[in-house]
C-alpha positions as CSV (number, residue, x, y, z in Angstrom):
1,X,-18.0,-56.8,-72.7
2,X,-15.6,-59.8,-72.9
3,X,-14.6,-60.6,-76.5
4,X,-11.1,-61.9,-76.2
5,X,-8.3,-63.0,-73.7
6,X,-7.2,-59.4,-73.0
7,X,-10.8,-58.3,-72.1
8,X,-11.2,-61.4,-70.0
9,X,-8.0,-60.6,-68.0
10,X,-9.3,-57.1,-67.6
11,X,-12.5,-58.3,-66.2
12,X,-10.7,-60.4,-63.6
13,X,-8.5,-57.5,-62.7
14,X,-11.5,-55.2,-62.3
15,X,-13.0,-57.8,-60.0
16,X,-10.1,-57.6,-57.6
17,X,-7.9,-60.6,-58.7
18,X,-4.1,-60.1,-58.7
19,X,-3.2,-60.9,-62.2
20,X,0.0,-62.1,-63.9
21,X,1.0,-60.5,-67.2
22,X,-1.4,-61.4,-70.0
23,X,1.5,-62.5,-72.2
24,X,2.7,-65.1,-69.8
25,X,2.1,-68.9,-70.6
26,X,0.6,-69.3,-67.2
27,X,-2.5,-67.2,-68.1
28,X,-4.6,-69.3,-70.4
29,X,-8.3,-68.8,-71.1
30,X,-9.0,-72.4,-69.9
31,X,-7.2,-71.6,-66.5
32,X,-9.2,-68.4,-66.1
33,X,-12.5,-70.0,-66.7
34,X,-11.5,-72.6,-64.1
35,X,-10.9,-69.7,-61.7
36,X,-14.4,-68.4,-62.2
37,X,-15.7,-71.9,-61.4
38,X,-13.6,-72.1,-58.3
39,X,-11.7,-75.0,-59.9
40,X,-8.4,-73.0,-60.0
41,X,-7.1,-70.4,-57.6
42,X,-5.9,-66.8,-58.1
43,X,-5.2,-64.5,-55.1
44,X,-7.0,-61.2,-54.6
45,X,-5.1,-58.0,-54.8
46,X,-6.2,-56.9,-51.4
47,X,-4.4,-60.0,-49.9
48,X,-1.0,-59.5,-51.6
49,X,1.9,-58.6,-49.3
50,X,5.0,-57.7,-51.3
51,X,8.6,-58.2,-50.2
52,X,11.8,-57.2,-52.0
53,X,14.0,-59.8,-53.5
54,X,17.3,-58.0,-54.4
55,X,18.7,-60.9,-56.6
56,X,16.0,-63.0,-58.0
57,X,16.8,-66.5,-59.3
58,X,15.6,-67.8,-62.6
59,X,11.9,-68.1,-63.3
60,X,11.9,-71.9,-63.3
61,X,13.2,-71.9,-59.7
62,X,10.8,-69.2,-58.5
63,X,7.9,-71.1,-60.2
64,X,8.9,-74.3,-58.3
65,X,9.1,-72.5,-54.9
66,X,5.8,-70.6,-55.4
67,X,4.1,-73.8,-56.5
68,X,5.3,-75.7,-53.5
69,X,4.3,-72.8,-51.2
70,X,0.7,-72.9,-52.7
71,X,0.6,-76.7,-52.2
72,X,1.8,-76.5,-48.6
73,X,-0.5,-73.5,-47.8
74,X,-3.5,-75.5,-49.0
75,X,-2.6,-78.4,-46.7
76,X,-1.9,-76.1,-43.8
77,X,-5.3,-74.3,-44.2
78,X,-7.1,-77.6,-44.4
79,X,-5.3,-79.1,-41.4
80,X,-5.6,-76.0,-39.3
81,X,-9.3,-75.5,-39.8
82,X,-8.7,-72.0,-41.2
83,X,-11.3,-72.2,-43.8
84,X,-15.1,-71.9,-43.5
85,X,-17.3,-74.4,-45.4
86,X,-17.6,-71.8,-48.2
87,X,-13.8,-71.7,-48.6
88,X,-13.0,-75.3,-48.7
89,X,-12.9,-75.2,-52.5
90,X,-9.5,-73.3,-52.1
91,X,-7.7,-76.5,-50.9
92,X,-7.9,-78.5,-54.2
93,X,-8.0,-75.2,-56.3
94,X,-4.6,-74.1,-54.9
95,X,-3.1,-77.5,-55.6
96,X,-4.3,-77.4,-59.2
97,X,-2.8,-73.8,-59.6
98,X,0.4,-75.1,-58.1
99,X,0.5,-77.9,-60.7
100,X,-0.3,-75.5,-63.5
101,X,2.4,-73.0,-62.4
102,X,5.1,-75.7,-62.5
103,X,4.3,-76.4,-66.1
104,X,3.6,-72.8,-67.1
105,X,5.5,-70.2,-65.0
106,X,4.0,-66.7,-64.7
107,X,6.1,-63.5,-64.7
108,X,8.8,-63.3,-62.0
109,X,7.3,-60.3,-60.1
110,X,3.9,-61.9,-59.8
111,X,5.3,-65.2,-58.5
112,X,7.5,-63.5,-56.0
113,X,4.6,-61.5,-54.7
114,X,2.5,-64.6,-54.3
115,X,5.4,-66.3,-52.6
116,X,5.9,-63.4,-50.2
117,X,2.2,-63.3,-49.3
118,X,2.3,-67.0,-48.4
119,X,5.8,-67.2,-46.8
120,X,7.3,-63.7,-46.0
121,X,10.3,-65.5,-44.4
122,X,11.4,-67.4,-47.5
123,X,15.1,-67.1,-48.1
124,X,14.5,-65.1,-51.4
125,X,13.6,-62.2,-49.2
126,X,16.5,-62.2,-46.9
127,X,18.9,-59.3,-47.0
128,X,21.9,-61.5,-47.6
129,X,20.3,-63.7,-50.3
130,X,22.0,-64.1,-53.6
131,X,20.9,-66.4,-56.4
132,X,23.0,-69.6,-56.8
133,X,25.8,-69.3,-59.2
134,X,25.7,-71.7,-62.1
135,X,28.2,-74.5,-61.6
136,X,30.1,-76.1,-64.5
137,X,29.6,-79.8,-64.9
138,X,32.7,-81.9,-65.7
139,X,31.4,-82.7,-69.2
140,X,31.0,-79.0,-70.0
141,X,34.7,-78.2,-69.4
142,X,36.1,-77.8,-72.9
143,X,39.4,-76.5,-74.3
144,X,39.0,-75.8,-78.0
145,X,36.8,-78.8,-79.0
146,X,38.1,-81.3,-76.5
147,X,37.4,-82.1,-72.9
148,X,39.8,-80.9,-70.3
149,X,41.5,-83.7,-68.4
150,X,40.1,-83.5,-64.9
151,X,41.0,-86.7,-63.1
152,X,42.2,-84.8,-60.0
153,X,38.9,-82.9,-59.8
154,X,40.8,-79.6,-60.2
155,X,37.9,-78.0,-62.2
156,X,35.0,-79.4,-60.2
157,X,32.3,-76.9,-59.0
158,X,33.8,-73.9,-60.6
159,X,31.5,-70.9,-61.5
160,X,30.6,-70.5,-65.1
161,X,33.2,-68.3,-66.8
162,X,31.9,-64.9,-67.9
163,X,33.9,-64.9,-71.1
164,X,32.5,-68.2,-72.4
165,X,32.8,-67.2,-76.1
166,X,35.0,-69.4,-78.1
167,X,37.5,-66.6,-79.0
168,X,38.3,-66.2,-75.3
169,X,38.8,-69.9,-74.4
170,X,42.1,-71.1,-73.2
171,X,43.5,-74.2,-75.0
172,X,44.4,-76.0,-71.9
173,X,45.2,-79.2,-73.9
174,X,47.8,-77.5,-76.1
175,X,47.7,-77.2,-79.9
176,X,46.0,-80.0,-81.7
177,X,47.6,-81.9,-84.7
178,X,45.4,-79.9,-87.1
179,X,46.5,-76.6,-85.5
180,X,50.1,-77.7,-86.0
181,X,49.6,-78.5,-89.6
182,X,47.9,-75.2,-90.2
183,X,50.7,-73.3,-88.7
184,X,53.3,-75.3,-90.7
185,X,51.4,-74.6,-93.9
186,X,51.2,-70.9,-93.1
187,X,54.9,-70.7,-92.5
188,X,55.6,-72.4,-95.8
189,X,53.2,-69.9,-97.6
190,X,55.0,-67.0,-96.1
191,X,58.4,-68.4,-97.0
192,X,57.2,-69.0,-100.6
193,X,55.9,-65.4,-100.9
194,X,59.1,-64.0,-99.5
195,X,61.2,-65.9,-102.0
196,X,58.9,-64.8,-104.8
197,X,59.4,-61.2,-103.8
198,X,63.2,-61.6,-103.8
199,X,63.1,-63.2,-107.3
200,X,61.0,-60.3,-108.7
201,X,63.4,-57.8,-107.3
202,X,66.4,-59.5,-108.9
């Protein structure tokens, strides 16, 4: 008996649908009820063809690629006459699922499995594929709290530094005026403490 979202997902799974994780934003009750009415689309487990992605990109990129694959697949099936009259509902349903997926990504494994089923030759499944490295925009280049001078483009398109924590940053602009004042004050304090110790010893 279906009493909540978990039991509803279980019912779909027992009926052969290939289900994302129940905790994902993609899997809403409204969406599932739409699948029952053939308003939305979910693949069947028996149709899934998995492929290995050795270095998966972030979820938002996989969601976009999977959504586009669903959209293109629906057009190709319609244009190629691959659907019977009883299956024509899949064309708009797949497009609605693609739109939903762009807004609410599912778990990474599920999206990659769906993508592999639709397009087994996608670049994500190539042996030499590596996810793109994050590039640093010019306005993200900072030294201390200031922008690094980059008029010559020297720092353009660099990968993001692994040690991005503030304590590891190089101060490429040199010490600021405030830093100089702090160091001067520290030297004065140390000199005063040394003088006081000498006076006490006398």
